[in-house]
C-alpha positions as CSV (number, residue, x, y, z in Angstrom):
1,X,52.4,82.2,62.7
2,X,53.0,85.1,64.8
3,X,50.8,85.4,67.8
4,X,53.7,87.3,70.4
5,X,51.8,90.9,71.0
6,X,53.7,93.6,68.9
7,X,54.8,95.0,72.6
8,X,57.1,92.1,72.8
9,X,59.3,92.2,69.4
10,X,59.7,96.1,69.8
11,X,63.2,96.7,70.8
12,X,62.1,99.8,73.3
13,X,58.6,99.2,75.1
14,X,57.3,102.3,76.8
15,X,54.6,102.0,79.6
16,X,52.8,104.8,80.8
17,X,51.2,103.5,84.2
18,X,48.7,105.4,86.5
19,X,45.1,106.3,86.9
20,X,43.6,109.2,84.6
21,X,40.7,109.0,87.2
22,X,42.7,109.7,90.3
23,X,44.7,113.1,89.5
24,X,48.1,113.8,89.0
25,X,48.3,109.5,89.3
26,X,47.7,110.1,85.6
27,X,51.3,111.3,85.0
28,X,51.8,108.1,83.2
29,X,48.9,107.7,80.8
30,X,49.5,111.5,79.8
31,X,53.7,111.2,79.0
32,X,52.5,107.9,76.6
33,X,49.7,110.0,74.9
34,X,51.9,112.9,74.9
35,X,54.8,111.1,73.1
36,X,52.1,109.6,70.5
37,X,51.3,112.9,69.4
38,X,53.8,115.2,69.7
39,X,57.0,112.8,68.3
40,X,57.7,110.8,65.6
41,X,58.2,107.0,67.4
42,X,60.1,104.7,65.1
43,X,58.7,101.6,64.0
44,X,60.9,99.2,66.8
45,X,59.4,101.3,69.8
46,X,56.1,100.6,71.3
47,X,54.4,103.0,73.4
48,X,51.2,102.5,75.6
49,X,49.3,103.7,78.1
50,X,49.0,100.8,80.1
51,X,46.9,102.0,83.2
52,X,46.9,100.4,86.1
53,X,47.6,97.0,83.9
54,X,51.2,97.0,83.7
55,X,51.9,93.3,85.3
56,X,50.1,91.6,82.6
57,X,52.3,92.8,80.3
58,X,55.2,92.5,81.7
59,X,54.3,88.6,82.5
60,X,53.9,88.1,78.9
61,X,57.7,89.8,78.3
62,X,59.1,87.8,80.8
63,X,57.6,84.3,80.0
64,X,58.4,84.9,76.1
65,X,60.9,84.0,74.1
66,X,61.1,86.9,71.9
67,X,61.6,90.2,74.7
68,X,62.4,94.3,74.0
69,X,66.3,95.6,74.5
70,X,64.7,98.2,77.4
71,X,61.8,99.1,79.1
72,X,61.1,102.4,80.2
73,X,58.1,102.8,83.1
74,X,56.7,106.1,83.2
75,X,54.5,106.1,87.0
76,X,53.5,108.9,89.6
77,X,55.1,108.4,93.0
78,X,55.4,110.4,96.0
79,X,59.0,110.5,97.4
80,X,59.3,113.8,98.7
81,X,61.4,115.4,96.0
82,X,59.2,117.8,95.2
83,X,55.5,118.0,93.0
84,X,56.5,117.8,89.8
85,X,60.3,116.3,90.0
86,X,60.8,114.3,87.1
87,X,63.8,111.3,87.7
88,X,64.8,108.3,86.9
89,X,64.3,105.3,89.3
90,X,67.4,102.5,89.0
91,X,65.2,99.3,89.0
92,X,67.6,98.1,92.0
93,X,66.4,100.8,94.2
94,X,62.5,100.0,93.6
95,X,61.4,99.0,97.0
96,X,61.1,94.5,97.6
97,X,58.1,95.2,99.8
98,X,54.8,97.6,99.8
99,X,55.4,100.8,100.9
100,X,52.8,103.6,101.3
101,X,54.9,106.1,99.1
102,X,55.6,103.9,96.3
103,X,53.2,101.4,93.7
104,X,54.5,101.2,90.8
105,X,50.9,99.4,91.0
106,X,51.4,97.1,93.4
107,X,54.9,94.9,94.2
108,X,54.9,92.2,91.6
109,X,55.5,94.7,89.2
110,X,58.4,96.2,91.1
111,X,59.5,92.2,91.6
112,X,59.0,91.3,87.6
113,X,61.1,94.5,86.7
114,X,63.9,93.0,88.7
115,X,63.7,89.9,87.0
116,X,63.2,91.4,83.8
117,X,66.7,93.1,84.1
118,X,68.6,90.4,86.3
119,X,67.8,87.5,85.0
120,X,66.1,87.9,81.2
121,X,68.9,90.9,80.1
122,X,66.2,93.5,79.7
123,X,67.6,96.9,80.5
124,X,65.0,98.5,82.5
125,X,64.5,102.7,83.6
126,X,61.5,103.6,85.6
127,X,61.2,107.8,84.7
128,X,59.0,108.6,88.0
129,X,57.3,112.1,88.7
130,X,56.4,113.0,92.3
131,X,53.4,113.9,92.2
132,X,52.8,113.9,96.5
133,X,49.5,112.4,97.6
134,X,47.4,111.0,95.0
135,X,43.3,111.7,95.7
136,X,41.5,109.0,97.4
137,X,38.1,109.8,95.4
138,X,37.9,110.1,91.8
139,X,39.2,113.9,90.8
140,X,40.2,113.4,87.2
141,X,42.9,116.2,85.5
142,X,46.5,117.1,86.3
143,X,47.6,120.0,88.3
144,X,49.8,122.9,86.4
145,X,53.0,121.2,87.9
146,X,52.5,117.9,86.6
147,X,51.0,119.0,83.1
148,X,54.6,120.9,82.8
149,X,56.2,117.7,83.7
150,X,54.4,115.3,81.1
151,X,56.3,117.5,78.7
152,X,59.4,117.2,80.1
153,X,59.0,113.7,80.6
154,X,58.2,112.7,77.2
155,X,61.2,115.5,75.9
156,X,63.7,113.7,77.6
157,X,62.4,110.3,76.7
158,X,62.1,111.1,73.2
159,X,65.6,112.5,73.5
160,X,67.1,109.6,75.1
161,X,66.2,107.4,72.2
162,X,66.7,110.1,69.5
163,X,63.0,110.6,68.6
164,X,62.3,113.5,66.7
165,X,59.1,116.0,67.6
166,X,56.2,115.8,65.1
167,X,55.8,119.2,62.6
168,X,52.6,121.3,63.8
């Protein structure tokens, strides 16, 4: 009896991280949504909006006997690149300690990503969008620049894995 969650046995796992209630912090979940609605996702790939709960899934993958070949984390950051800029962050460049302008929704997530790559042999990529400051109060909805970045990031990920757009 196979009791592993489907994301553990996928070859590629895309995790959209963020809180859609706090403006542009919803970038990651929106990219996951855009991928699932606008691209043909193959059976060996798993795309999921994980909200702010990536750690539990990453922990499950870390301790499991079966792991994906690659995990792509999609998240909003404030790295001074300019609002709407989409870029990759190598896992080696993720901060070891919590700093105000970077979260991946808590440092243990960054540490688990390093462990998955360095000790478990899972390729880890972070696709980030610089969104500037995240509102401190509930303010759903993305800014126009981040809405465009969602489309660009989804296309970048789809192109990387050879996923075709769905027909309109």
